[in-house]
C-alpha positions as CSV (number, residue, x, y, z in Angstrom):
1,M,186.8,-81.3,63.3
2,K,190.2,-79.7,64.1
3,G,188.6,-77.5,66.8
4,L,187.1,-80.6,68.4
5,L,190.4,-82.4,68.5
6,I,192.1,-79.4,70.1
7,A,189.3,-79.1,72.6
8,G,189.5,-82.9,73.4
9,F,193.3,-82.6,73.8
10,G,192.9,-79.6,76.1
11,A,190.4,-81.4,78.3
12,I,192.7,-84.4,78.6
13,L,195.7,-82.2,79.5
14,L,193.7,-80.3,82.1
15,F,192.5,-83.6,83.6
16,G,195.9,-84.9,83.8
17,L,197.4,-81.8,85.4
18,G,194.4,-81.6,87.9
19,S,195.0,-85.4,88.9
20,T,198.7,-84.6,89.4
21,A,198.1,-81.7,91.7
22,M,195.5,-83.6,93.6
23,A,198.0,-86.5,94.1
24,A,200.8,-84.2,95.1
25,N,198.5,-82.7,97.8
26,A,197.2,-86.2,99.1
27,G,200.2,-86.7,101.4
28,T,201.8,-90.0,102.2
29,A,200.8,-92.0,105.3
30,K,203.8,-92.2,107.7
31,S,204.6,-93.0,111.4
32,V,207.4,-91.0,113.0
33,T,208.9,-91.6,116.3
34,G,210.7,-88.7,117.9
35,T,210.7,-85.9,120.4
36,L,208.2,-83.1,120.4
37,E,209.9,-79.6,120.6
38,D,208.7,-76.1,120.4
39,S,210.3,-74.7,117.2
40,F,211.5,-71.4,118.7
41,C,213.5,-72.5,121.6
42,Y,214.9,-75.7,119.9
43,G,215.7,-73.7,116.7
44,T,217.1,-70.5,118.1
45,M,218.7,-71.7,121.3
46,G,218.9,-75.5,121.1
47,A,216.7,-75.7,124.2
48,H,215.2,-79.2,124.8
49,G,215.0,-81.9,127.3
50,A,213.0,-82.5,130.6
51,A,214.1,-79.1,132.2
52,H,212.6,-77.4,129.1
53,K,209.1,-79.1,129.3
54,K,207.2,-76.3,131.0
55,C,208.5,-73.8,128.6
56,A,207.8,-75.9,125.7
57,I,204.2,-76.4,126.7
58,G,203.9,-72.7,127.2
59,C,205.3,-72.0,123.8
60,A,203.1,-74.5,122.1
61,K,200.0,-73.2,123.8
62,A,200.9,-69.7,122.7
63,G,200.9,-70.7,119.1
64,I,204.6,-71.5,118.5
65,P,204.7,-74.3,115.9
66,V,205.4,-77.7,117.3
67,S,208.1,-79.8,115.8
68,L,208.8,-83.5,115.9
69,V,212.5,-84.3,115.8
70,E,212.8,-87.9,114.4
71,N,215.0,-90.3,116.4
72,G,218.2,-91.3,114.7
73,T,217.8,-89.1,111.6
74,K,217.2,-85.9,113.6
75,K,214.8,-84.9,110.6
76,I,212.4,-82.3,111.7
77,F,208.7,-82.3,110.9
78,V,206.5,-79.3,111.6
79,L,203.2,-80.7,113.0
80,L,199.9,-79.8,111.4
81,P,196.4,-80.7,112.6
82,P,194.5,-83.3,110.7
83,K,192.2,-80.7,109.2
84,N,192.4,-77.0,108.3
85,A,191.1,-74.4,110.9
86,Q,191.8,-76.7,113.9
87,G,194.5,-76.7,116.4
88,L,196.8,-79.4,117.4
89,P,195.3,-82.1,119.7
90,E,195.6,-81.3,123.4
91,D,197.6,-84.5,124.0
92,V,200.3,-83.0,121.9
93,M,200.8,-80.1,124.2
94,S,201.0,-82.2,127.2
95,K,203.6,-84.5,125.7
96,M,206.0,-81.7,124.8
97,E,209.7,-82.9,125.2
98,D,208.5,-86.5,125.3
99,T,209.1,-89.2,122.9
100,V,206.1,-90.1,120.9
101,T,205.0,-91.9,117.8
102,I,202.8,-89.8,115.3
103,T,201.1,-91.3,112.6
104,G,199.6,-89.0,110.0
105,K,200.4,-87.8,106.4
106,E,203.7,-86.5,105.4
107,Y,204.0,-83.4,103.1
108,S,207.2,-81.7,101.9
109,K,207.3,-78.1,100.4
110,G,210.2,-75.9,99.8
111,G,212.5,-78.1,101.7
112,V,210.2,-78.2,104.9
113,N,208.8,-81.3,106.2
114,F,205.2,-81.4,107.6
115,L,203.3,-84.2,109.3
116,T,199.5,-84.2,110.3
117,V,198.8,-85.5,113.7
118,D,196.1,-88.2,113.0
119,S,197.2,-90.2,116.0
120,L,199.7,-90.0,118.8
121,K,201.1,-92.7,121.0
């Protein structure tokens, strides 16, 4: 009887931890308005703006992570595709250095903010 009680408690504990882990990875739906930047030039040199658009597009196409710098707060989100093993949508590349609104799921890990690109306006 004691063994059955311990096994039942263990199953409840594992289910609870599994549910918490799945909830933590679900992401929170969010829309963010800001400017698309290539993280290398923006982060290392502060380069941004219309004069930097061509370079930003080249960097994004080369695989440099694309960031969304939120209007007002200047909070930075590293953009992720909506699903694993995909690239960012092509319209993200063409709108580098433009102000856009991205709707997706927000994640935060180790002090870094991430946002999936589910839609872009």
